DSSP file (Angstrom, degrees, kcal/mol; ACC not computed):
  #  RESIDUE AA STRUCTURE BP1 BP2  ACC     N-H-->O    O-->H-N    N-H-->O    O-->H-N    TCO  KAPPA ALPHA  PHI   PSI    X-CA   Y-CA   Z-CA
    1    1 A M              0   0    0      0, 0.0     2,-0.2     0, 0.0     0, 0.0   0.000 360.0 360.0 360.0 123.5   51.3   30.6  -17.7
    2    2 A K        -     0   0    0      1,-0.0    42,-0.8     2,-0.0     2,-0.3  -0.560 360.0-172.6 -78.7 141.8   50.2   27.4  -19.2
    3    3 A S  E     -A   43   0A   0     -2,-0.2     2,-0.4    40,-0.2    38,-0.0  -0.895  13.9-135.7-133.6 164.5   47.5   25.5  -17.3
    4    4 A L  E     -A   42   0A   0     38,-3.3    38,-3.4    -2,-0.3     2,-0.1  -0.932  13.8-129.1-122.2 140.8   45.7   22.1  -17.6
    5    5 A T     >  -     0   0    0     -2,-0.4     4,-2.7    36,-0.2     5,-0.2  -0.388  41.2-101.2 -73.7 167.3   42.1   21.1  -17.3
    6    6 A I  H  > S+     0   0    0     34,-0.4     4,-2.3     1,-0.2     5,-0.1   0.862 123.7  53.1 -62.3 -35.0   41.5   18.2  -14.9
    7    7 A G  H  > S+     0   0    0      2,-0.2     4,-2.1     1,-0.2    -1,-0.2   0.919 111.4  44.9 -64.9 -44.0   41.2   15.8  -17.8
    8    8 A H  H  > S+     0   0    0      2,-0.2     4,-2.8     1,-0.2    -2,-0.2   0.890 112.2  52.8 -66.5 -38.9   44.6   16.8  -19.2
    9    9 A L  H  X S+     0   0    0     -4,-2.7     4,-2.1     2,-0.2     6,-0.2   0.914 108.5  50.5 -61.9 -42.8   46.1   16.7  -15.7
   10   10 A A  H  X>S+     0   0    0     -4,-2.3     5,-2.2    -5,-0.2     4,-0.9   0.933 113.2  45.5 -61.2 -46.3   44.8   13.2  -15.2
   11   11 A R  H ><5S+     0   0    0     -4,-2.1     3,-0.6     1,-0.2    -2,-0.2   0.926 112.7  50.2 -63.3 -45.2   46.3   12.1  -18.6
   12   12 A E  H 3<5S+     0   0    0     -4,-2.8    -1,-0.2     1,-0.2    -2,-0.2   0.849 116.0  41.9 -62.7 -35.2   49.6   13.8  -17.9
   13   13 A S  H 3<5S-     0   0    0     -4,-2.1    -1,-0.2    -5,-0.2    -2,-0.2   0.548 109.6-121.1 -91.6  -7.0   50.0   12.3  -14.5
   14   14 A G  T <<5 +     0   0    0     -4,-0.9     2,-0.3    -3,-0.6    -3,-0.2   0.769  69.4 127.8  74.6  26.0   48.8    8.8  -15.6
   15   15 A M      < -     0   0    0     -5,-2.2    -1,-0.3    -6,-0.2     2,-0.2  -0.758  66.2 -98.5-114.2 160.3   45.9    8.8  -13.1
   16   16 A N     >  -     0   0    0     -2,-0.3     4,-1.9     1,-0.1     3,-0.3  -0.480  32.8-122.6 -69.8 144.2   42.2    8.2  -13.4
   17   17 A L  H  > S+     0   0    0      1,-0.2     4,-2.2     2,-0.2     5,-0.2   0.893 112.7  52.2 -57.3 -42.9   40.1   11.4  -13.5
   18   18 A E  H  > S+     0   0    0      1,-0.2     4,-2.4     2,-0.2    -1,-0.2   0.840 105.9  55.1 -65.9 -32.1   38.1   10.4  -10.4
   19   19 A T  H  > S+     0   0    0     -3,-0.3     4,-2.8     2,-0.2    -1,-0.2   0.915 107.3  49.5 -65.4 -42.9   41.4    9.9   -8.5
   20   20 A V  H  X S+     0   0    0     -4,-1.9     4,-2.1     2,-0.2    -2,-0.2   0.925 111.6  48.9 -61.8 -44.2   42.5   13.4   -9.3
   21   21 A R  H  X S+     0   0    0     -4,-2.2     4,-2.5     2,-0.2    -2,-0.2   0.913 111.2  50.6 -60.5 -42.4   39.2   14.8   -8.1
   22   22 A Y  H  X S+     0   0    0     -4,-2.4     4,-2.3     1,-0.2    -2,-0.2   0.934 109.8  49.2 -62.2 -46.7   39.4   12.7   -4.9
   23   23 A Y  H  <>S+     0   0    0     -4,-2.8     5,-2.4     1,-0.2     6,-0.9   0.864 110.2  52.3 -61.8 -35.1   43.0   14.0   -4.2
   24   24 A E  H ><5S+     0   0    0     -4,-2.1     3,-1.2     4,-0.2    -1,-0.2   0.937 109.5  48.3 -65.3 -45.5   41.7   17.5   -4.8
   25   25 A R  H 3<5S+     0   0    0     -4,-2.5    -2,-0.2     1,-0.3    -1,-0.2   0.862 109.3  54.0 -61.6 -35.9   38.9   17.0   -2.3
   26   26 A R  T 3<5S-     0   0    0     -4,-2.3    -1,-0.3    -5,-0.2    -2,-0.2   0.530 118.4-113.0 -77.4  -5.3   41.4   15.6    0.2
   27   27 A G  T < 5S+     0   0    0     -3,-1.2    -3,-0.2    -4,-0.4    -2,-0.1   0.593  84.1 121.8  86.6  10.7   43.5   18.7   -0.1
   28   28 A L  S   <S+     0   0    0     -5,-2.4    -4,-0.2    -6,-0.2    -5,-0.1   0.701  77.8  44.4 -78.9 -18.5   46.5   17.0   -1.8
   29   29 A L  S    S-     0   0    0     -6,-0.9    -2,-0.2    -5,-0.2    -1,-0.1  -0.989  96.2-117.5-120.1 133.3   46.0   19.4   -4.7
   30   30 A P        -     0   0    0      0, 0.0    -2,-0.1     0, 0.0    -6,-0.0  -0.379  41.3 -92.9 -66.1 149.1   45.4   23.1   -4.1
   31   31 A K        -     0   0    0     -7,-0.1    -6,-0.0     1,-0.1    -7,-0.0  -0.464  48.9-140.7 -62.1 123.3   42.1   24.4   -5.3
   32   32 A P        -     0   0    0      0, 0.0    10,-0.2     0, 0.0    -1,-0.1  -0.451  16.7-101.9 -85.4 159.8   42.8   25.7   -8.8
   33   33 A P        -     0   0    0      0, 0.0     8,-2.8     0, 0.0     2,-0.3  -0.337  39.3-124.9 -69.3 164.3   41.4   28.9  -10.3
   34   34 A R  B     -B   40   0B   0      6,-0.2     6,-0.2     1,-0.1     5,-0.1  -0.851  13.1-120.3-115.2 150.2   38.5   28.4  -12.8
   35   35 A S    >   -     0   0    0      4,-2.9     3,-1.9    -2,-0.3    -1,-0.1  -0.237  40.7 -95.2 -74.8 173.2   38.2   29.7  -16.3
   36   36 A A  T 3  S+     0   0    0      1,-0.3    -1,-0.1     2,-0.1    -2,-0.0   0.804 129.3  52.3 -60.2 -29.0   35.3   32.0  -17.3
   37   37 A S  T 3  S-     0   0    0      2,-0.1    -1,-0.3     1,-0.0    -2,-0.0   0.385 125.3-102.3 -90.6   4.8   33.4   28.9  -18.4
   38   38 A G  S <  S+     0   0    0     -3,-1.9     2,-0.2     1,-0.3    -2,-0.1   0.429  72.0 142.7  95.9  -0.5   33.9   27.1  -15.1
   39   39 A Y        -     0   0    0      1,-0.1    -4,-2.9    -5,-0.1     2,-0.3  -0.499  54.7-116.6 -73.5 141.3   36.7   24.7  -15.9
   40   40 A R  B     -B   34   0B   0     -6,-0.2     2,-0.6    -2,-0.2   -34,-0.4  -0.600  25.5-155.6 -72.5 136.4   39.4   24.1  -13.3
   41   41 A L        -     0   0    0     -8,-2.8   -36,-0.2    -2,-0.3    -1,-0.0  -0.883  10.3-166.7-120.4  99.5   42.8   25.3  -14.6
   42   42 A F  E     -A    4   0A   0    -38,-3.4   -38,-3.3    -2,-0.6     2,-0.1  -0.589  23.1-115.0 -85.4 143.2   45.6   23.5  -12.8
   43   43 A P  E >   -A    3   0A   0      0, 0.0     3,-2.0     0, 0.0     4,-0.3  -0.398  29.4-110.2 -70.8 157.1   49.2   24.7  -13.1
   44   44 A I  T >> S+     0   0    0    -42,-0.8     3,-1.7     1,-0.3     4,-0.6   0.826 116.1  68.5 -55.0 -34.3   51.7   22.4  -14.9
   45   45 A E  H 3> S+     0   0    0      1,-0.3     4,-2.0     2,-0.2    -1,-0.3   0.691  81.0  76.2 -62.8 -18.7   53.4   21.8  -11.5
   46   46 A A  H <> S+     0   0    0     -3,-2.0     4,-2.4     1,-0.2    -1,-0.3   0.816  87.8  60.2 -62.6 -29.3   50.2   19.9  -10.4
   47   47 A T  H <> S+     0   0    0     -3,-1.7     4,-2.0    -4,-0.3    -1,-0.2   0.935 105.7  46.1 -62.6 -46.1   51.5   17.0  -12.5
   48   48 A Q  H  X S+     0   0    0     -4,-0.6     4,-2.1     1,-0.2    -2,-0.2   0.893 111.2  53.0 -63.7 -39.7   54.6   16.7  -10.5
   49   49 A R  H  X S+     0   0    0     -4,-2.0     4,-2.3     1,-0.2    -1,-0.2   0.909 108.4  49.6 -63.0 -42.4   52.6   16.9   -7.3
   50   50 A L  H  X S+     0   0    0     -4,-2.4     4,-2.6     1,-0.2    -1,-0.2   0.875 109.3  51.8 -65.5 -36.3   50.4   14.1   -8.4
   51   51 A R  H  X S+     0   0    0     -4,-2.0     4,-2.6     2,-0.2    -1,-0.2   0.882 108.1  52.4 -66.3 -36.9   53.4   12.0   -9.2
   52   52 A F  H  X S+     0   0    0     -4,-2.1     4,-2.6     2,-0.2    -2,-0.2   0.934 110.6  47.7 -60.1 -47.6   54.8   12.7   -5.7
   53   53 A V  H  X S+     0   0    0     -4,-2.3     4,-2.3     1,-0.2    -2,-0.2   0.929 112.9  48.9 -60.1 -46.6   51.5   11.5   -4.2
   54   54 A Q  H  X S+     0   0    0     -4,-2.6     4,-2.1     1,-0.2    -2,-0.2   0.916 113.0  46.0 -61.5 -45.4   51.5    8.4   -6.4
   55   55 A R  H  X S+     0   0    0     -4,-2.6     4,-1.2     2,-0.2    -1,-0.2   0.902 111.6  51.6 -67.0 -40.7   55.1    7.5   -5.5
   56   56 A A  H  <>S+     0   0    0     -4,-2.6     5,-2.3     1,-0.2     3,-0.2   0.888 109.2  51.1 -63.8 -38.6   54.5    8.1   -1.8
   57   57 A K  H ><5S+     0   0    0     -4,-2.3     3,-1.9     1,-0.2    -1,-0.2   0.911 105.6  55.5 -62.8 -42.0   51.5    5.8   -1.9
   58   58 A E  H 3<5S+     0   0    0     -4,-2.1    -1,-0.2     1,-0.3    -2,-0.2   0.793 105.1  53.9 -60.8 -28.0   53.6    3.1   -3.6
   59   59 A L  T 3<5S-     0   0    0     -4,-1.2    -1,-0.3    -3,-0.2    -2,-0.2   0.380 126.9 -99.9 -88.9   3.6   56.0    3.4   -0.6
   60   60 A G  T < 5S+     0   0    0     -3,-1.9     2,-0.2     1,-0.3    -3,-0.2   0.475  71.8 145.2  97.5   2.4   53.2    2.8    1.8
   61   61 A F      < -     0   0    0     -5,-2.3    -1,-0.3    -8,-0.1     2,-0.1  -0.532  45.7-127.7 -74.7 140.0   52.4    6.3    3.0
   62   62 A S     >  -     0   0    0     -2,-0.2     4,-2.6     1,-0.1     5,-0.2  -0.348  26.3-106.5 -76.6 165.6   48.7    7.0    3.8
   63   63 A L  H  > S+     0   0    0      1,-0.2     4,-2.4     2,-0.2     5,-0.1   0.871 123.1  53.4 -62.6 -35.0   47.0   10.0    2.2
   64   64 A K  H  > S+     0   0    0      2,-0.2     4,-2.0     1,-0.2    -1,-0.2   0.940 110.4  46.2 -62.9 -46.0   47.1   11.8    5.5
   65   65 A E  H  > S+     0   0    0      1,-0.2     4,-2.5     2,-0.2    -2,-0.2   0.871 110.9  53.1 -64.3 -36.8   50.9   11.2    5.8
   66   66 A I  H  X S+     0   0    0     -4,-2.6     4,-2.6     2,-0.2    -1,-0.2   0.914 107.0  52.0 -65.1 -41.7   51.3   12.3    2.2
   67   67 A G  H  X S+     0   0    0     -4,-2.4     4,-2.1     1,-0.2    -1,-0.2   0.906 110.1  49.3 -58.7 -41.6   49.5   15.5    3.0
   68   68 A E  H  X S+     0   0    0     -4,-2.0     4,-2.9     2,-0.2    -2,-0.2   0.915 110.1  50.5 -64.3 -42.8   51.8   16.1    6.0
   69   69 A L  H  X S+     0   0    0     -4,-2.5     4,-2.0     1,-0.2    -2,-0.2   0.904 109.9  50.6 -61.7 -40.7   54.8   15.5    3.8
   70   70 A L  H  X S+     0   0    0     -4,-2.6     4,-0.8     2,-0.2    -1,-0.2   0.894 112.3  47.0 -64.5 -38.9   53.6   18.0    1.2
   71   71 A S  H >X S+     0   0    0     -4,-2.1     3,-0.8     1,-0.2     4,-0.7   0.911 111.7  50.3 -67.3 -42.7   53.1   20.5    4.0
   72   72 A L  H >< S+     0   0    0     -4,-2.9     3,-0.7     1,-0.2     6,-0.3   0.841 100.5  65.9 -64.1 -31.9   56.5   19.9    5.4
   73   73 A R  H 3< S+     0   0    0     -4,-2.0    -1,-0.2     1,-0.2    -2,-0.2   0.828 109.4  36.0 -60.1 -32.6   58.0   20.3    2.0
   74   74 A V  H << S+     0   0    0     -4,-0.8    -1,-0.2    -3,-0.8    -2,-0.2   0.470  93.5 104.7-101.4  -3.1   57.1   24.0    1.9
   75   75 A S    X<  -     0   0    0     -3,-0.7     3,-1.2    -4,-0.7    -4,-0.0  -0.661  62.8-148.2 -81.5 128.8   57.6   24.7    5.6
   76   76 A P  T 3  S+     0   0    0      0, 0.0    -1,-0.1     0, 0.0    -4,-0.0   0.730  96.6  59.5 -67.6 -19.7   60.8   26.7    6.3
   77   77 A A  T 3  S+     0   0    0      2,-0.1     2,-0.2    -3,-0.0    -5,-0.1   0.577  82.0 107.6 -84.2  -8.9   61.2   24.9    9.7
   78   78 A T    <   -     0   0    0     -3,-1.2     2,-0.3    -6,-0.3     3,-0.0  -0.463  51.1-165.4 -74.3 138.7   61.4   21.5    8.1
   79   79 A T     >  -     0   0    0     -2,-0.2     4,-1.5     1,-0.1     3,-0.3  -0.815  33.7-116.5-117.3 161.8   64.7   19.7    8.1
   80   80 A S  H  > S+     0   0    0     -2,-0.3     4,-2.8     1,-0.2     5,-0.2   0.844 116.2  61.7 -62.0 -33.3   65.8   16.6    6.2
   81   81 A A  H  > S+     0   0    0      1,-0.2     4,-2.2     2,-0.2    -1,-0.2   0.876 101.9  51.2 -62.4 -37.6   66.3   14.9    9.5
   82   82 A G  H  > S+     0   0    0     -3,-0.3     4,-1.6     2,-0.2    -1,-0.2   0.898 111.7  45.9 -65.9 -41.2   62.5   15.3   10.2
   83   83 A I  H  X S+     0   0    0     -4,-1.5     4,-2.1     2,-0.2    -2,-0.2   0.901 111.8  52.5 -67.2 -41.2   61.6   13.8    6.8
   84   84 A R  H  X S+     0   0    0     -4,-2.8     4,-2.6     1,-0.2    -2,-0.2   0.900 106.2  53.7 -61.3 -41.2   64.1   11.0    7.5
   85   85 A A  H  X S+     0   0    0     -4,-2.2     4,-2.1     1,-0.2    -1,-0.2   0.887 108.4  49.7 -62.2 -39.1   62.5   10.2   10.8
   86   86 A R  H  X S+     0   0    0     -4,-1.6     4,-1.9     2,-0.2    -1,-0.2   0.895 110.9  49.5 -65.6 -40.0   59.1    9.9    9.1
   87   87 A A  H  X S+     0   0    0     -4,-2.1     4,-1.8     2,-0.2    -2,-0.2   0.907 110.4  49.9 -65.9 -40.9   60.6    7.5    6.6
   88   88 A K  H  X S+     0   0    0     -4,-2.6     4,-1.8     1,-0.2    -2,-0.2   0.879 109.1  52.7 -64.7 -37.3   62.2    5.4    9.3
   89   89 A S  H  X S+     0   0    0     -4,-2.1     4,-2.0     1,-0.2    -1,-0.2   0.882 107.3  52.1 -63.6 -38.7   58.9    5.3   11.1
   90   90 A K  H  X S+     0   0    0     -4,-1.9     4,-2.6     1,-0.2    -2,-0.2   0.874 105.3  55.5 -65.6 -36.9   57.2    4.1    7.9
   91   91 A I  H  X S+     0   0    0     -4,-1.8     4,-2.6     2,-0.2    -1,-0.2   0.913 106.4  50.6 -61.0 -42.8   59.9    1.3    7.7
   92   92 A V  H  X S+     0   0    0     -4,-1.8     4,-2.0     2,-0.2    -2,-0.2   0.918 111.2  48.9 -61.0 -43.8   58.9    0.2   11.2
   93   93 A D  H  X S+     0   0    0     -4,-2.0     4,-2.2     1,-0.2    -2,-0.2   0.918 111.3  49.5 -60.7 -44.6   55.2    0.1   10.1
   94   94 A I  H  X S+     0   0    0     -4,-2.6     4,-2.4     1,-0.2    -2,-0.2   0.909 109.6  50.8 -64.0 -43.0   56.1   -1.9    7.0
   95   95 A R  H  X S+     0   0    0     -4,-2.6     4,-2.3     1,-0.2    -1,-0.2   0.884 109.5  51.4 -62.9 -38.0   58.2   -4.4    8.9
   96   96 A S  H  X S+     0   0    0     -4,-2.0     4,-2.1     2,-0.2    -1,-0.2   0.913 110.4  48.5 -63.9 -43.0   55.3   -4.9   11.4
   97   97 A K  H  X S+     0   0    0     -4,-2.2     4,-2.7     2,-0.2    -2,-0.2   0.885 109.3  53.3 -64.4 -38.5   52.9   -5.5    8.5
   98   98 A I  H  X S+     0   0    0     -4,-2.4     4,-2.7     2,-0.2    -2,-0.2   0.928 108.7  49.2 -62.6 -45.1   55.3   -8.0    6.9
   99   99 A R  H  X S+     0   0    0     -4,-2.3     4,-2.1     1,-0.2    -1,-0.2   0.912 112.2  48.9 -60.4 -41.7   55.5  -10.0   10.2
  100  100 A S  H  X S+     0   0    0     -4,-2.1     4,-2.2     2,-0.2    -2,-0.2   0.917 111.9  48.1 -63.8 -43.9   51.7  -10.0   10.3
  101  101 A L  H  X S+     0   0    0     -4,-2.7     4,-2.6     1,-0.2    -2,-0.2   0.887 110.3  52.1 -64.4 -39.3   51.4  -11.2    6.7
  102  102 A E  H  X S+     0   0    0     -4,-2.7     4,-2.5     2,-0.2    -1,-0.2   0.885 109.1  50.5 -64.5 -38.0   54.0  -13.9    7.3
  103  103 A S  H  X S+     0   0    0     -4,-2.1     4,-2.3     2,-0.2    -2,-0.2   0.913 110.7  48.8 -65.2 -42.6   52.0  -15.1   10.3
  104  104 A M  H  X S+     0   0    0     -4,-2.2     4,-2.7     1,-0.2    -2,-0.2   0.918 111.4  50.3 -61.8 -43.0   48.8  -15.2    8.2
  105  105 A E  H  X S+     0   0    0     -4,-2.6     4,-2.7     2,-0.2    -2,-0.2   0.922 109.4  50.7 -61.3 -44.6   50.7  -17.1    5.5
  106  106 A K  H  X S+     0   0    0     -4,-2.5     4,-2.2     1,-0.2    -1,-0.2   0.915 112.3  47.1 -60.8 -44.1   52.0  -19.6    8.1
  107  107 A T  H  X S+     0   0    0     -4,-2.3     4,-2.5     1,-0.2    -1,-0.2   0.924 113.0  48.0 -64.1 -44.9   48.5  -20.2    9.4
  108  108 A L  H  X S+     0   0    0     -4,-2.7     4,-2.8     2,-0.2    -2,-0.2   0.877 110.1  52.3 -66.0 -36.9   46.9  -20.6    6.0
  109  109 A L  H  X S+     0   0    0     -4,-2.7     4,-2.0     2,-0.2    -1,-0.2   0.924 110.7  47.9 -62.7 -43.5   49.7  -23.0    4.9
  110  110 A K  H  X S+     0   0    0     -4,-2.2     4,-1.5    -5,-0.2    -2,-0.2   0.918 113.6  48.0 -62.9 -43.1   49.0  -25.1    8.0
  111  111 A L  H  X S+     0   0    0     -4,-2.5     4,-0.8     1,-0.2    -2,-0.2   0.912 111.1  49.2 -65.8 -42.4   45.2  -25.0    7.3
  112  112 A T  H  < S+     0   0    0     -4,-2.8     3,-0.3     1,-0.2    -1,-0.2   0.844 110.1  52.1 -68.7 -30.5   45.6  -25.9    3.6
  113  113 A K  H  < S+     0   0    0     -4,-2.0    -1,-0.2     1,-0.2    -2,-0.2   0.822 107.9  52.7 -70.1 -30.0   47.9  -28.8    4.6
  114  114 A S  H  < S+     0   0    0     -4,-1.5     2,-0.5    -5,-0.2    -1,-0.2   0.650  96.7  80.3 -79.6 -14.0   45.2  -30.1    7.0
  115  115 A C     <  -     0   0    0     -4,-0.8     9,-0.1    -3,-0.3    27,-0.0  -0.827  58.5-166.1 -99.9 125.3   42.5  -30.0    4.4
  116  116 A T        -     0   0    0     -2,-0.5    -1,-0.1     2,-0.3     3,-0.1   0.670  39.2-123.5 -80.6 -16.5   42.3  -32.9    2.0
  117  117 A G  S    S+     0   0    0      1,-0.3     2,-0.3     0, 0.0    -2,-0.1   0.557  83.0  77.1  84.3   7.4   40.0  -31.1   -0.3
  118  118 A C        +     0   0    0      2,-0.1    -1,-0.3    32,-0.0    -2,-0.3  -0.894  57.8  65.5-140.0 172.5   37.3  -33.7   -0.1
  119  119 A G  S    S-     0   0    0     -2,-0.3     5,-0.1    -3,-0.1    29,-0.0  -0.315  92.4 -33.0  99.1 171.6   34.7  -34.8    2.4
  120  120 A P    >   -     0   0    0      0, 0.0     3,-1.8     0, 0.0    -2,-0.1  -0.329  51.5-128.3 -67.9 144.6   31.7  -33.1    3.6
  121  121 A I  G >  S+     0   0    0      1,-0.3     3,-1.7     2,-0.2     6,-0.1   0.796 106.1  67.8 -62.4 -28.7   31.9  -29.3    3.9
  122  122 A R  G 3  S+     0   0    0      1,-0.3    -1,-0.3     5,-0.1    -3,-0.0   0.676 102.8  47.0 -67.2 -14.9   30.6  -29.5    7.5
  123  123 A E  G <  S+     0   0    0     -3,-1.8    -1,-0.3     4,-0.0    -2,-0.2   0.191  77.7 135.6-109.0  14.9   33.9  -31.1    8.4
  124  124 A C    <>  -     0   0    0     -3,-1.7     4,-2.6     1,-0.2     5,-0.2  -0.498  46.8-151.9 -67.3 119.3   36.2  -28.7    6.5
  125  125 A P  H  > S+     0   0    0      0, 0.0     4,-2.1     0, 0.0    -1,-0.2   0.803  93.7  55.7 -64.5 -28.1   39.1  -27.9    8.9
  126  126 A I  H  > S+     0   0    0      2,-0.2     4,-2.0     1,-0.2     5,-0.2   0.956 111.5  41.7 -68.9 -48.7   39.6  -24.5    7.3
  127  127 A L  H  > S+     0   0    0      1,-0.2     4,-1.7     2,-0.2    -1,-0.2   0.894 114.0  53.1 -65.5 -39.0   36.0  -23.5    7.9
  128  128 A E  H  X>S+     0   0    0     -4,-2.6     5,-2.1     1,-0.2     4,-0.9   0.904 107.9  51.5 -61.6 -40.2   36.1  -25.0   11.4
  129  129 A S  H ><5S+     0   0    0     -4,-2.1     3,-0.6     1,-0.2    -1,-0.2   0.901 108.4  50.7 -62.7 -40.9   39.2  -23.0   12.2
  130  130 A L  H 3<5S+     0   0    0     -4,-2.0    -1,-0.2     1,-0.3    -2,-0.2   0.815 108.4  52.9 -67.1 -29.3   37.5  -19.8   11.1
  131  131 A D  H 3<5S-     0   0    0     -4,-1.7    -1,-0.3    -5,-0.2    -2,-0.2   0.681 115.7-119.9 -75.5 -17.9   34.6  -20.7   13.4
  132  132 A G  T <<5 +     0   0    0     -4,-0.9     2,-0.3    -3,-0.6    -3,-0.2   0.576  63.7 143.8  89.7  10.6   37.1  -21.1   16.2
  133  133 A E      < +     0   0    0     -5,-2.1    -1,-0.3     1,-0.0    -2,-0.1  -0.601  23.6 175.7 -84.3 144.2   36.3  -24.8   16.9
  134  134 A A        +     0   0    0     -2,-0.3     2,-0.1     4,-0.0    -1,-0.0  -0.511  19.3 153.2-145.7  72.5   39.0  -27.2   17.9
  135  135 A D     >  -     0   0    0      1,-0.1     4,-2.0    -2,-0.1     3,-0.2  -0.326  59.5 -91.7 -94.7-178.4   37.6  -30.6   18.6
  136  136 A E  H  > S+     0   0    0      1,-0.2     4,-2.2     2,-0.2     5,-0.2   0.875 123.0  54.5 -63.2 -39.0   39.2  -34.0   18.4
  137  137 A S  H  > S+     0   0    0      1,-0.2     4,-1.8     2,-0.2    -1,-0.2   0.878 108.5  49.4 -65.8 -35.2   38.1  -34.6   14.8
  138  138 A M  H  > S+     0   0    0      2,-0.2     4,-2.5     1,-0.2    -1,-0.2   0.907 108.5  53.2 -68.0 -40.2   39.7  -31.4   13.7
  139  139 A E  H  X S+     0   0    0     -4,-2.0     4,-1.5     1,-0.2    -2,-0.2   0.888 106.9  52.8 -61.3 -38.1   42.9  -32.3   15.5
  140  140 A A  H  <>S+     0   0    0     -4,-2.2     5,-2.2     1,-0.2     4,-0.4   0.908 109.9  47.9 -62.9 -41.4   42.9  -35.6   13.6
  141  141 A R  H ><5S+     0   0    0     -4,-1.8     3,-1.0     1,-0.2    -2,-0.2   0.884 108.3  54.7 -66.9 -37.5   42.5  -33.8   10.3
  142  142 A L  H 3<5S+     0   0    0     -4,-2.5    -1,-0.2     1,-0.3    -2,-0.2   0.813 108.4  49.0 -66.4 -28.4   45.4  -31.4   11.3
  143  143 A T  T 3<5S-     0   0    0     -4,-1.5    -1,-0.3    -5,-0.2    -2,-0.2   0.464 117.2-114.9 -91.3  -0.3   47.7  -34.4   11.9
  144  144 A G  T < 5S+     0   0    0     -3,-1.0    -3,-0.2    -4,-0.4    -2,-0.1   0.753  73.1 132.8  82.6  25.0   46.8  -35.9    8.6
  145  145 A T      < +     0   0    0     -5,-2.2     2,-0.3     2,-0.1    -4,-0.2   0.488  47.1  94.1 -87.8  -1.3   45.0  -39.1    9.7
  146  146 A T        -     0   0    0     -6,-0.4     2,-0.3    -5,-0.2     0, 0.0  -0.714  62.6-152.7 -91.5 140.7   42.0  -38.6    7.4
  147  147 A R        -     0   0    0     -2,-0.3     2,-0.3    21,-0.1   -31,-0.1  -0.843  12.1-176.5-112.7 151.0   42.1  -40.3    4.0
  148  148 A C        -     0   0    0     -2,-0.3     2,-0.4   -32,-0.1    17,-0.0  -0.997  12.8-150.8-145.7 139.9   40.4  -39.2    0.8
  149  149 A W        -     0   0    0     -2,-0.3     2,-0.4    12,-0.0    -2,-0.0  -0.926  20.6-126.9-112.0 137.0   40.1  -40.8   -2.6
  150  150 A S        -     0   0    0     -2,-0.4     3,-0.3     1,-0.1   -32,-0.0  -0.679  19.1-174.2 -83.3 130.2   39.7  -38.7   -5.8
  151  151 A F        +     0   0    0     -2,-0.4    -1,-0.1     1,-0.2    10,-0.0   0.257  67.4  86.8-102.0  10.1   36.7  -39.7   -7.9
  152  152 A A        +     0   0    0      2,-0.0     2,-0.3     0, 0.0    -1,-0.2   0.602  59.0 102.4 -89.9 -11.2   37.7  -37.3  -10.7
  153  153 A T    >   -     0   0    0     -3,-0.3     3,-0.6     1,-0.1     0, 0.0  -0.577  57.8-154.3 -80.6 133.3   40.1  -39.5  -12.7
  154  154 A S  T 3  S+     0   0    0     -2,-0.3    -1,-0.1     1,-0.2    -2,-0.0   0.712  90.4  62.9 -76.0 -20.5   38.6  -41.0  -15.8
  155  155 A E  T 3  S+     0   0    0      2,-0.1     2,-0.5     0, 0.0    -1,-0.2   0.683  83.5  90.4 -79.5 -18.0   41.0  -43.9  -15.8
  156  156 A T  S <  S-     0   0    0     -3,-0.6     2,-0.1     1,-0.0     0, 0.0  -0.662  76.1-133.7 -83.8 126.7   39.7  -45.3  -12.5
  157  157 A S     >  -     0   0    0     -2,-0.5     4,-2.0     1,-0.1     5,-0.2  -0.444  16.4-119.9 -77.3 154.3   36.9  -47.8  -12.8
  158  158 A L  H  > S+     0   0    0      1,-0.2     4,-2.7     2,-0.2     5,-0.2   0.866 112.8  54.6 -61.2 -38.4   33.8  -47.4  -10.7
  159  159 A S  H  > S+     0   0    0      2,-0.2     4,-2.3     1,-0.2    -1,-0.2   0.891 107.6  49.7 -65.9 -38.3   34.4  -50.9   -9.1
  160  160 A L  H  > S+     0   0    0      2,-0.2     4,-2.1     1,-0.2    -1,-0.2   0.912 112.0  48.4 -65.3 -42.0   37.9  -50.0   -8.1
  161  161 A V  H  X S+     0   0    0     -4,-2.0     4,-2.4     2,-0.2    -2,-0.2   0.931 111.9  48.9 -62.7 -46.1   36.7  -46.8   -6.5
  162  162 A L  H  X S+     0   0    0     -4,-2.7     4,-2.6     1,-0.2    -2,-0.2   0.889 109.7  52.5 -62.6 -39.1   33.9  -48.6   -4.7
  163  163 A A  H  X S+     0   0    0     -4,-2.3     4,-1.9     2,-0.2    -1,-0.2   0.911 110.7  47.4 -62.9 -42.3   36.3  -51.3   -3.4
  164  164 A R  H  X S+     0   0    0     -4,-2.1     4,-1.7     2,-0.2    -2,-0.2   0.905 111.6  50.3 -64.6 -42.4   38.6  -48.6   -2.0
  165  165 A V  H  X S+     0   0    0     -4,-2.4     4,-1.0     1,-0.2     3,-0.2   0.934 111.5  48.0 -63.6 -45.4   35.8  -46.7   -0.4
  166  166 A R  H  < S+     0   0    0     -4,-2.6     3,-0.3     1,-0.2    -1,-0.2   0.871 108.8  55.2 -62.6 -36.8   34.5  -49.9    1.3
  167  167 A R  H  < S+     0   0    0     -4,-1.9    -1,-0.2     1,-0.2    -2,-0.2   0.862 118.4  32.3 -65.5 -36.1   38.0  -50.8    2.5
  168  168 A F  H  <        0   0    0     -4,-1.7    -1,-0.2    -3,-0.2    -2,-0.2   0.400 360.0 360.0-103.7   2.3   38.4  -47.5    4.3
  169  169 A A     <        0   0    0     -4,-1.0    -1,-0.2    -3,-0.3    -2,-0.1   0.489 360.0 360.0 -80.5 360.0   34.8  -46.8    5.3
């Protein structure tokens, strides 16, 4: 029976060596026998198991859930219907996370639209929102009534910039 050291197993599975060690500690890989010199000797099938773990992680399963799937895989009482139910449950979790992410995106879009990107940092609507403040000046910024002039353009003369600032100050 051919076996792999942990370094060879990591290379064969396309994983970092420390990741393989971590998965072994978490019980996702069975403890392998050791050679006379103390090296872990993993069976060739460990490569397939690590690929299973990697693919399940890509689909959103936690390491705990992956461990359960691996256990169910070898249990004679497990049915395909049971595995399907777990996958459907994961879909519900993923959809919930998507709704949460969309809500975060909507809030951040609103905040970035309310921020002109200039003015004193103490009046930043994004930071004020994170502080939980909602005063009248923030409401004015959220509705876009604040004006800001960019001083970064090289084509704008200093006198023109000063005239604009005085006009809106």
